[in-house]
C-alpha positions as CSV (number, residue, x, y, z in Angstrom):
1,M,24.0,-51.4,-17.0
2,D,22.1,-48.3,-15.7
3,E,24.4,-45.2,-15.6
4,R,22.1,-43.0,-13.5
5,P,23.1,-42.5,-9.9
6,R,20.9,-44.1,-7.3
7,M,18.8,-41.5,-5.5
8,V,18.3,-41.5,-1.7
9,V,16.1,-39.5,0.6
10,D,17.5,-36.7,2.6
11,G,15.3,-36.5,5.7
12,G,16.0,-32.8,6.4
13,R,15.1,-31.8,2.9
14,L,12.0,-33.9,3.0
15,L,10.8,-32.3,6.2
16,G,11.6,-28.8,4.8
17,Q,9.7,-29.6,1.6
18,A,6.7,-31.0,3.5
19,I,6.5,-27.8,5.5
20,R,6.8,-25.7,2.3
21,V,4.0,-27.8,0.7
22,V,1.6,-27.3,3.5
23,L,2.2,-23.6,3.7
24,A,2.1,-23.2,-0.1
25,L,-1.1,-25.1,-0.3
26,V,-2.8,-22.9,2.3
27,V,-1.5,-19.7,0.6
28,A,-2.6,-21.0,-2.8
29,F,-6.1,-21.6,-1.6
30,L,-6.2,-18.1,0.0
31,S,-4.9,-16.5,-3.3
32,A,-7.6,-18.3,-5.3
33,A,-10.3,-17.1,-2.8
34,F,-9.0,-13.5,-2.9
35,F,-9.0,-13.6,-6.7
36,L,-12.6,-14.8,-6.8
37,A,-13.8,-12.4,-4.1
38,F,-12.2,-9.3,-5.7
39,G,-13.3,-10.5,-9.2
40,F,-16.9,-11.1,-8.2
41,L,-17.5,-8.4,-5.6
42,R,-15.2,-5.7,-7.2
43,A,-14.5,-3.8,-4.0
44,I,-10.8,-3.2,-4.7
45,E,-10.5,0.4,-3.3
46,P,-10.8,0.3,0.5
47,G,-11.3,4.1,0.6
48,A,-14.5,3.9,-1.5
49,D,-16.5,1.8,0.8
50,P,-14.8,0.2,3.8
51,V,-17.7,-2.1,4.6
52,A,-17.7,-3.6,1.1
53,F,-13.9,-4.0,1.3
54,G,-14.2,-5.8,4.7
55,M,-17.0,-8.0,3.3
56,T,-14.8,-8.9,0.4
57,V,-11.9,-9.8,2.7
58,G,-14.2,-11.8,4.9
59,W,-15.7,-13.6,2.0
60,S,-12.2,-14.5,0.8
61,L,-11.3,-16.2,4.1
62,V,-14.5,-18.2,4.0
63,G,-14.0,-18.9,0.3
64,A,-10.5,-20.2,1.0
65,S,-11.9,-22.9,3.3
66,I,-14.6,-23.8,0.8
67,I,-12.0,-24.0,-2.0
68,G,-9.7,-26.0,0.2
69,G,-12.5,-28.5,1.0
70,F,-13.3,-29.1,-2.7
71,A,-9.7,-29.0,-4.1
72,F,-7.7,-30.6,-1.3
73,T,-7.7,-34.2,-2.6
74,P,-7.1,-33.4,-6.2
75,A,-4.3,-31.0,-5.1
76,L,-2.7,-33.7,-3.1
77,V,-2.7,-36.0,-6.1
78,A,-1.1,-33.2,-8.3
79,I,1.5,-32.6,-5.5
80,A,2.3,-36.3,-5.2
81,I,2.9,-36.5,-9.0
82,S,5.0,-33.3,-8.9
83,E,7.1,-34.5,-6.0
84,G,7.4,-38.1,-7.1
85,F,8.6,-37.3,-10.6
86,G,10.4,-34.1,-9.6
87,L,8.3,-31.9,-11.9
88,R,9.4,-28.4,-11.1
89,G,8.0,-26.6,-14.2
90,M,5.7,-23.6,-13.8
91,V,3.5,-24.7,-16.7
92,F,2.7,-28.0,-14.9
93,H,1.7,-26.3,-11.7
94,I,-0.4,-23.6,-13.4
95,L,-2.2,-26.2,-15.6
96,A,-2.8,-28.5,-12.6
97,G,-4.3,-25.6,-10.7
98,G,-6.5,-24.7,-13.6
99,L,-7.6,-28.3,-14.1
100,I,-8.4,-28.7,-10.4
101,G,-10.4,-25.5,-10.4
102,A,-12.3,-26.3,-13.5
103,G,-12.8,-29.9,-12.5
104,T,-14.3,-29.1,-9.1
105,W,-16.4,-26.4,-10.8
106,F,-17.9,-28.8,-13.3
107,L,-18.5,-31.4,-10.6
108,T,-20.4,-29.0,-8.4
109,E,-22.3,-27.5,-11.4
110,A,-23.2,-31.0,-12.6
111,A,-24.5,-32.0,-9.2
112,G,-26.7,-28.9,-9.0
113,S,-28.2,-29.0,-12.4
114,A,-31.1,-31.2,-13.5
115,G,-30.3,-31.4,-17.2
116,V,-27.4,-31.1,-19.5
117,A,-26.3,-27.5,-19.9
118,Q,-25.5,-25.9,-23.2
119,G,-21.9,-24.8,-23.3
120,L,-19.8,-23.9,-20.3
121,P,-21.5,-23.1,-17.0
122,A,-21.4,-19.5,-16.0
123,G,-18.3,-18.6,-14.2
124,T,-16.1,-21.3,-15.6
125,L,-13.5,-19.0,-17.0
126,V,-13.2,-17.1,-13.7
127,V,-12.8,-20.3,-11.8
128,L,-10.2,-21.5,-14.3
129,A,-8.3,-18.3,-13.9
130,A,-8.5,-18.6,-10.1
131,G,-7.0,-22.1,-10.4
132,F,-4.2,-20.7,-12.6
133,V,-3.5,-18.1,-9.8
134,A,-3.4,-20.8,-7.2
135,G,-1.1,-23.0,-9.3
136,F,1.3,-20.2,-9.9
137,V,1.4,-19.3,-6.2
138,Y,2.0,-22.9,-5.2
139,W,4.8,-23.2,-7.8
140,L,6.3,-19.9,-6.5
141,L,6.4,-21.2,-2.9
142,A,7.0,-24.9,-3.1
143,G,6.7,-26.3,-6.7
144,R,10.0,-24.9,-7.9
145,Q,11.7,-27.3,-5.4
146,A,9.6,-30.4,-6.1
147,G,11.6,-33.5,-5.5
148,C,14.5,-31.6,-3.8
149,W,14.6,-34.2,-1.1
150,R,16.0,-36.9,-3.4
151,V,19.7,-36.6,-3.7
152,P,22.3,-38.8,-5.5
153,R,23.8,-41.5,-3.3
154,Q,27.3,-40.7,-2.2
155,D,29.5,-43.8,-2.6
156,G,32.4,-43.2,-0.3
157,P,35.3,-45.4,0.9
158,G,33.2,-46.9,3.7
159,S,30.0,-47.6,1.8
160,A,29.0,-50.9,0.3
161,A,28.4,-50.7,-3.4
């Protein structure tokens, strides 16, 4: 006989986690875009050139929508795996973010190139790091509580077993 308690869905926790997932996904896309923008454009000091700083921030917001467009479906698959199995580990979320970033980078690079490239396409490590940043931010906001909406069933005096 199975000794594990039966799990049931707590609707309030499910709604709360769904809201956290949506907000965390948006913030993760924004963090990856800011990482890429400040990494490529290198305008970190706003006092040095405010126009360059503004351009970097603007590019980040546009970049977040582009990143979200490419990574949305793979991110939902990773979130479904995390929530379904209750995977709350930081390593899973960071690796998933990196794999999603590198995978979308390889797919867009393969579509744009006519032949087989030698080695890694330029920028692969930067995109991989941006995926790691996005995965960490997602874990920080929502991934730590993956599967929190499943709770053990309470068998009380009035419930049927």
